[in-house]
Structure formats: structure tokens, C-alpha cells
N, C-alpha and C positions, 0 to 999 in steps of 0.2 A: 346704710349707705357710706359709712365709714368717714364722716365729716371731719373728724379730728385726727390729725396724722399722729403716728405712733411717736414721732420725735417730740412733738408738742406736749403729748400726754407723759413722755419719759420728764421733759423739763417742768411739769406742773403748770404749763402756760392755760391761761384762762381762753377758752375758745370765744371765738366772735364771728357771726354770722351775718355779713353785710347784706341787707335786703335790697339795695338801690344803689346800682351802679350801670354805666353806659359805656360802650364801645365807641371810638372815635368822638368822644367828648370834647367838644371845641377843638378839635383837631388831634387830640392825643393819641398817640399810637397804642397799639396792643402792648408792646413792651414797656411803655411809660406807665400804664394801667396796671400791669402786673408789679411792677417795682411800686408803684403807689399803695395798693393794697397790701403788699409786704412790709413796708414801712410803717403803715398803721398798725400791723398786728393782726390782719384779717385772716381767719381759718378758710373761711369760703365765701363766695361771693355770687349774688343773684344778677345777672344780668338784664336789663331791661330794655328792648328794642324799641325803635321808631315806628310809626306806620308806614305805609308806603309813599305817602305823598309829602310828609313833613319829617324833620328831624328832631322834633320835640324842642323846637326853637333854638337847639345848640348844635345841630349838625349831626345828631347822634345816630349811629349805625342802626340798620333794619334788622329783621329777622334773621337773614342768611349770616351777618355778621357775629351775632351772639352764639348762633348754633355753632358756627366753626371754630370759636375760641373756646366754647364750652368743651367740645368734641377733642381739642387740641389738649386741653388742660383739665380732664375731668376731676382731677383731685381738687382743683381751685375755684372751678365756676359751674355754676346750674344757670339756666336761663327761662324767661317768660316768652309767651308769644303776643304779639301786638299787631291791630291794624286799627284804621279809622272806623267808627261804629256806624257811619251812615253811608257808606257805598255797598255797592252790589256784591263785592268780594269778600265782604267783612266775614262772613261765616266759612267760607271756603278757606280762608288765610289762616283765621285763627285755629281751625281744626287741624289744618295741615301741620301747623307747629305744635299744636298740643299732642298729636299722634306721634311727633318726632321726638317727644320729652319734654316739651315745657311744662313747667309746674304753676304757672298762673298765668293772668292776661294783664297786660299793662306795660308800661305806664300809660293809662287812658288819659291823655293829655290833648284834648280836641274841643272845638267851639259847638258844643251841644248841651241841652238842658241835662241835667244830672239824672233827671227821672224820664228822660224821653224813651219814645219806641225804640231808637237806636241802642241806648244802653239798656233798654230791658232786653233786646237781642243779644247784647253780650253777656248780661247776666244769665239768660237762658243757656248759652252755650257753656259758661262757667258751672252752671248747675250739672248740666249733662256730664261734664268730665271732670267734675268735683274738685276744681280748682278756685282760688281766690282771684279778685280782681282789685287791681291797685289803681286810685284814682287822683289825679291832681286838681284839686280845686283852687280854682283863681278868679274872683270878683269879675265878671264880664268879660272873660276872657276863655276859661275851661270849665266843663262841667258847672254850668250855670245853675242857679237857684238852690244851693245848700240848705237853705229852710225847709226845702221839700225832700231831702234826700232819706230821711225817715221813711218815706212812702216805698223806696226801693228795698229798704231792711225789713218793711213788714211784708211786701210782696214776695221776697225772695229769702225765706228765712234759714235756708239751708246753705245759701251762698254767703262766703266771707268776703266782706269788701275791706280794703286798706284805705284809709284816709291819707292825704299827703298835701303839702304846699300850702302857699300864703293862706288862703281863705280859710282852709282847714284849721291850721294852726292860731290863725287870729281869733277864730270863734271858741277858744277855751274861755273867752272873756263874755260874760253876759251884755256888757255895754260894747260889745265890738263895732266899730265903724267900718263896714263893709269895704269902703273905698281904699283902706288903710292896708297896706300889704305887710308893714313890719312895724306893728304897734308897739308902742314902749309904755311904761309905767305899771302900776299895780293892776292885777287882775281881779275881776269880781267874778267869784264861782258861779257856774250856772250857765255858761255859754252852750251853744248849740252842740259843739264837739264834746264838751264836758258831759252833757245830758246824755248823748248818743253812747257813748262808752258805757255809761251806768244803766241805761236803759235796754241795751241790745247786745244779746251775745255774738253778733255775727259782725261786729265793726272792730277792727282794729287800726292802729295809729302807726304811721311810718315818720319816725323821729329824724328824718333826714334833710340835709341842705340848709341853709341859714333860715328858713323859715321855722323849721324844727328846733334849731338852736336858739333862736330869739325867744321862742315860746318858753323855754325853760331859764333863760338868762332875764328876761325882762321883770321878774318878779319871783325871786328865789324861794321865798316863803312859800308862795303859793306852789311852785313846781315840786317842792319837796312833798307837799301833802298829795298833788297830782300824781306824781310816781308812786306814791305808796298805794293811792287809792286804784290806780289802773295799771298796775305793775304787770297783770296777767294779759293787758290788750296792747302793750307797746313794743315796737320792734327796732331794733338799731338798724339805719340806712346811713351811707354817707351821701351819695349824691353829689360830689364834689368833683370839680374839673381841673384842679391843679394836677401839677405833675409831680408834687413833693411826698405828700401824705404826711407831712407833719406842720406843725406852726400855726400862725395866725390864718395864712391863706386857706388852710385845709379844713373846711368847715367840719367833716367827717371826724378828723383826729380830736378837735375841740368837743365834738359832740359825746364822743368816748369819753373824753375827760369830765365833762359836765354830768353824764348820767353816773358815772362812778361817783362822783363826789355828792350828789344830790339825792341819789336812791337811798331807800331808808335801811337797807343791809346787803350782806354779799349775795344772798338768795335773790333779792329783787335785781341786782345787778346781772347775775347770769340768765334769769329770765328774760330781761329786756334786751342782752346782748346776743342770746343764742336760743334759750330754751322755748320761749313762745315762737320762734320762727320754725324750729325744729317739729313742734307739736302741729303748728298752722300747715305747713308744708308737707307734713306726713314723711318727715325725713328720718325717722328711727323705725 
């Protein structure tokens, strides 16, 4: 698919595939998004659309907007398909955009049980089309019941799921209080998320946003071991709505620096920033 520009190869630049960005994120324009990704040094970006009735809580653009931007700049962007999982149009909308070239489904960020009939429909569509599903887990808000998510992994062993957001990353800790969105302090190994990565081949982790960054910074000794153990399951994403692409306001650039600093070696860095995504999304 030619993901690495010839110029970047000539300069010996490290490729970075950002699996999590949005159009119109908090009002950010397409031109501002392009500049933001350039400032972060992103090689290629996957755009995640909102469903038809909600803007993923941040006014993000829907399916038509991500298709338009990806077609205008095919060297810069790829896109997912998305729709609410529990409405009559779910199947027809998802299949329409998957047939148009979407390489995944998500970000699924809706108030449903994570193992509900609605999410099973999404998984069945993903299985039929051979694409992953990216899910936003947030206690009492989105994709409820993370403690039951293993049932989906068991029922759909050929579907690759990608976990994301506060409740996903909080649960690296065995003693996680589900009501806390950004926990601090030492991590006790063996949390729900940690175990799922170890026990199931069809689950991956989206490192994006403040939740992913917090998971690595709260206990750096744990994080170093976590990145080493799960280096084949972790995917870099930014999911930041700033317009600069550098510095403290940009969680994406902070996460890049954190992965590079805490990863066990250069090979692991390349996997998490690029290689795992290329393999998962069948881009090579």
C-alpha cells in the first residue's frame, strides 16, 4: 500500500501509523488536522468516524467526512466505518462504508453492554468483512461490563478487537476502582486488561488519549514490563484534539515520547508505532 513516503525512507525517518484520529474534532478543521499530524511526524493516519446520531461526545465528523478526507489525501489517511450498534440501520451503514474501503469498525463509543446482541451484530459484520473493531470502554457510559468482555473474545475468535479509553486502561491494575477514570499510583499486575492481552490472541490495545498516556506514566516500572510483555499487542494512536501537535497540550506527541522512552528496544518501538498496525490491518 506504500505507507512510507519515499522522502521519509531517504531520510531514514521512523514510520509512525496513528490508528486513532477524528475529523472536526472539537471543531478542528481538516487543514489543522493535517498540520497537527505533520507536526507529530505521522506517516499515515486512520480516521475514526462518529455514528449518525452522536459525534463521539466531541462533535466529530461522520462516515462521509472521513471518506472525503481519505480520498482527497490517500497518501495521508485511511478510514474506518462506524454506526450506532443498536439501530435498524447498523448493518446497512457499516457494510456500505466497508465496501467503500473502510479497514475497520469504530470507534464504537455507545451506551450498550459490551457483550450485548447489538455488539454481537457488529462483531458478526466484522467477521464477515475480516476487519477489526475498536471499542471505547468507559464505566457506566460506553461499552458497559468490561468484566464480561472475555465472552466476546471467546465467541468471535477470528475477530480482532481493539480496546481503548479510561476503563480499558484503568484495568491494567488488578485492584482498579471502576469508578475512577484516571487512576494514579502503583499498578498491581493481573488486571482485566493485562490478563486479556495474555490470554487471547484476538485483542489489541489502542494507546491513545490521556487514558493511554496515564496508564504508562502512573507507574513507569510497571509500564516498562507491560510494554515488553505486550509489545505485539499494542498500537500507537493519538486521539488528541489540539491544533499544535507538540508539547504538553498534545497527548499524542507525549505518548510517542513515552513509548520511545519506556519500550525495551528499538524493535519494540517499531512494532508499537507501526508494525503491529500494518499486520493487524493487512496493509503490507
